[in-house]
C-alpha positions, 0 to 999 in steps of 0.5 A: 705213589704221587700222593706220597711224593706230594706228602713228602714235599709238604713235610719238607715245607713244614720243616722249612717253616718251623726252622724259619720261625724258630730263628726269626722269633729268637732273633726278634726277642734278642733284638728287643733286649739288645735295643733296651741295652743300647739305650743305656750305653754311654756316649763314648760307648755309642761312638765306638759302637757306631764306628764299628757299625759303619765299618761292618756295613761297609766291609759287609757290602764288599763280601767275597764269594768263596770258590766252589760254594754258594756262600761268601765271606768278608772281614766284617766278623772282625768288627762283630767280634770286637764289639763282643769284646768291647760292649758285650753280646747285645750291641754285637747282636744288632751289628750281626743282624745288620751284617746278615741283612747286607750280605744276604741282599747280595745273594737273593731278593727273597724277603723270607731268605733275607730275614732268615739270614739276618736272624740266624746271624743275630742269634748265632752271635748272641749265643756265641757271646754268651758262650764267650762270657761263660768261658771267662767266668768258668776259668775266673778270668774276669772281664775281657777289658782286664785280660792280656792277649794270651788269656783271651785266646781260649775264650775267643776260640770258643766264640769263633767256633760257636758262631761258625757252627750255629751260623752255618748250621742255621743256613745249611738247615734251610737249604737242606730242607728246601732241596730235600738233601741231607744237612751234613752233605749241604754243610760239608759242600758249602761251609767247611772251608768257611771256618778259616774266616771265622777264626781269622776274624777272631784273631784280627778282632783281638789285635784291634781290641787291644789297639783300641784299649791301649789308646784314649778315646781321642786316639781310637779313630787314628788307631782304627785308621792304622788298623784299616790298611791291615784289614784292606790288605787282608781283604784284597789278598783274599779277593785276588786269591779267590778270583784266581781260584775262581778262574781256575775253577771256571777253567776246570769246570769247562774242561770237565764239561768237555770231558763229560761231553766226550764221555757221553759221546763214547757212551752213546757210541757204545749204546749204538753198538748194542743196536737193540737198547738205544738210549739205555745209558741215558735212562740208566743215568737218570734212574741212578742219579735219582736214587743217588739223591735219595740215598744222600750221595753227593760230591765225588760219590755222586759224580762217580755214579753219574759217570759210571751210569754212562760208561757201565757198558764200555767193556762191551767194546771187547764183546763181539757184535754177533754176541751182543745182537744174537737173535736167541739165547747165549750159549754158556761160552758166549755168556762167559764172553759177555761177562768179561765186559764188567772186568774190561770196563773197569780196567779201561776206566782205571787207566783214565784217572778219574778223581772218583771211583768210576772204575769200581762201580763199573766193575761191580755193577753186575754183582748180586746182593746174595754174592752170586753175581760177577766178576768178584762174587761180592755180597751185601754191603761189600758192594759199593752203594753206587754199584748196588744202585746201578745193578737195579736200574740197569736190570730194570731198563734192560728188561724193558728194552727189546732184545733180538731174542725177546720183546721188551717187558711191560712196566708191571712185569719188570717191577714184578721181576725186581720184587722177585730179585729183592734180597737175592739179586738186589739190595732190598732198600734200593728196590723199594726206593726205586719202585716208590719213586719210579713215577718221578724218574719216568717224568724226568726221562719223558723230558729227556731228548735222546736223539737217533744218532748215526755212527758217523755223527758219533765219531764227529762229535767225539773229535769235535769235543776232543779238539775243543778240550785241548787238554794237556795229558796228565800222568795216569796209569796206562790201559793194561795191554790185556784189555786192549788185546781183548778189544782187538781180539773181539774185532779180529774175531768178528772179521774172521767169522764174517770171512768164514760166513762169506767163504761158506757161501762160495762153493757147494761142492762137499769136498771143497766145503770141508777143505774151506772149513778146516783151513779157516779153523786154523786161523781162530782155533789151535789144533794138530789134527782136524777131522770132519766126520759125517753120518752115513744115513744108510749104514748108520756109521760115522765116517771120516770124510775130511782130515787135515794135519798130522796123522791124516792118513791114519784118520781117513779110514776111521769109522764109528758107531754112534755112542762109541768114543768121544766122537760117537758120544757127541753124535749120540747126544747132540752135545759138544765134548771137550777138555777130556782124555783124548784116549777115549776117542781111540780103540785099543789098536790105536793106542800109539796114535792116541798117545800123541795127543794131549787135548780134544774137542768135538762139536756136533754138526746139527741140522734141525734136530738131526746130527749130520756129523762132527768137527773133531779137533786134536791137539798135541800141544794144549790139554785144554781149550779155552772158553773163547775157543769153545765159544768160537767153535760152537759158532763155527760149527753152527755155520759149518752145519748149514754149509755142509748140509747145503753141500750134501743137499746139492750133491743129492740134488745133483745125483737125483738130476742124473739118476733114474728114480725107477731103476737107480741107474744114471739117466740120459743126461748123465749118459751124455755128460759122461760120454763127452768126458770119456770121449775126450779122454779117449782122444787125449790118451788114444784109447778105444771107447765103446758104447752099447745101445740096448732095447728090450724085446717084446716089452710093449706087449708086457705093458699092454697085457699086464699093465705099467706097474708090472712093467716098471717092476720088470724094468727095475729088476732088469736094471739089476741084472744088467748092472751085474754084467758090467765092470766098476769102471763101466757106465750103465744108464737107462736112456729112455723107456725100455732102452738102456745105454752103456759106456765102456772106457778102453774097450774095443768092439771085439771085446765088447762082443763078448760082453754083448753075448753075456748081457743077452744071455742074462736077459734071455734066462730072466723070468718074472713070476706073477702072484698067480704063478704065470711067468713073463719072459723078455729079451734084449737087442744090443747095438755096438759102436766103437771109437775110433773105428765107427766114428769120432763124434757122439752123433756118429757113434750114437747113429751107428749103435742105434742102426746095429741095435735094430739089425740085431733086433730083426735077427733075434726076432726070427729065433725061438726063445728056447734057442736063446735061453739057458740057466733061469735066474729067478727074482721075487717080484714083491721084494 
């Protein structure tokens, strides 16, 4: 690649040498002819010619630089053209070489350039003079000395035009070859305005010529002196005018520099917003400018490319940070939000009033060669050249950068992807040129200084640049309110999501958590009814656990099987469903309810690979949720999934901490927790409260004889027997070992005695059968204590119940089992 670049430079150098040799050789030949002609001039002609030489040298040494170009002008063309009219092409050629030498000495010290400029000037005047005489002969006008002023107009126009084209072409060729630029663009940028001076010089030459011709030789000098003030006036007028233009240009250049510094600061700020692509816009600009030079961009087109390369991502101000820096692939809704940055960027820059089409390039920098890009689906050369360049260089640098969801690719892999997209995504010519010249671009980037800039530094730099600029506002289109609303919406969205994430971490109570989720959703997504459904792992049914909005009471008792209705489909498929017919989520018996709603959106709550429920939104006002709504709900549902799963896990952990794993009953910790609560309620309402202390009889012998595994199974089944004897409001616990405790709210001691007899009878008739047919029987002793008769503290009630339990145990010890048993309750010990 580098060898090809060096060969290209050698070829350019050869072109420069060839054009230099051609003009210098031709000028040398013409000068020899001209010197021979000078030797044959008369004395009067030599005096006139010498006077014109002195005037040309004087005026040529006071040339005026043309603002905005690298060339200068003077009124010396007047005297050269006058020499053509008076003495023909040969004396004028020598005079032109003198003028070219003097003018080029002011611009450069390179001998080759000075010789070339003088040669081009001489050749140009010689050829122009030949064209002038050819036109005279073509139209049978005779000699110039015999013509009236009107008859000279056409030949003089040809003289000026030919000289202008040849002279500017010769100088432009050398500059273009040396800098590897297209000849036309060099000529247009530097010599287009200079055409006026050539034709003005021809007009002045005609006046001077007739002034000289109308006088005798003795009057020729006074005539020249009379003409001189006119030339001086023209010279000074041009000088003053160009100086004013130059001053304005300097001022505009300074303002442009400051504007560009503001643009660059903004671009760096945008670059910093996307935390993973530091220096991206600087590199993109370097690549883009290099390709722009290769494809001949200049002037406004090149300036547009430079600015667009810096600002191509300005629309990302409207994209929330969590999407820009998301650590994994974007969802469809999030990608749709990301794609608006091209449109928003174009609209923002359209309002800035750039003098070149920056907004167009920014808008189309994601258009693809085959028409499958965005936002407008442009195809092939419908896409501006600058946009096609940006598409290639932006893609290349983006894949080289580290992203939250992947590491940056290698140079070879990035080039391979460019080749794969050649002719489909990207302009094939641009891809080829980029790959060919990539080493040169990388060398430029290696010399770039891309500092790590903090956000506060960015802000300060922007303020300083703006203060220095002191720009008077000009008329321009305002940024559309829709663009500003989009940017503001992105910031509100980030804040709302931050607030939601913070709120989700404040509570682990499941009911409170679902209430928080529903309340926060109201701020970002419209709905009439919000239902949070959870999947019951035991029954496999989807149950409405929390409802807010209209018809809340009607939704609370709804249950689904996975696969039934929209909600069931979402659970079964682990995918959201939205903007469909809400009737699909209601049964035949719910048609009246279904008719109230126009729109529906259901999002799964997923933890790992399992669906734990859904967030279902129903609207009576809108029939379709927007892409922004869908994207936000996808994000919120992810956060809600984690929050609800944590709350469920907390509830389960809390339940496990209060549950005896063997029997499934509450444990001793739960007993004291509930006893304290129920005792406080009894005191407040002046209600009775009774506790039961129950201890199995003969259970130690069972463990010693048959082992603890049999003992554990007996305890589990005894727990089932006991549970059936109590009310729903009663609290039964396994206190420790073979001891059970129960809390009976609103029950006094007299009523508790009835329950005690029922409990003891149920255990007395209980038999546990072993595989060998052997039967195990046990009994249970119960102690009763009631508030307020037996005490008003937990300690007093526990002590009294324990004492009475042991009294009951001693009493039962003297009774035979046959006197206590009645109906036999049989259990399958292997169930």
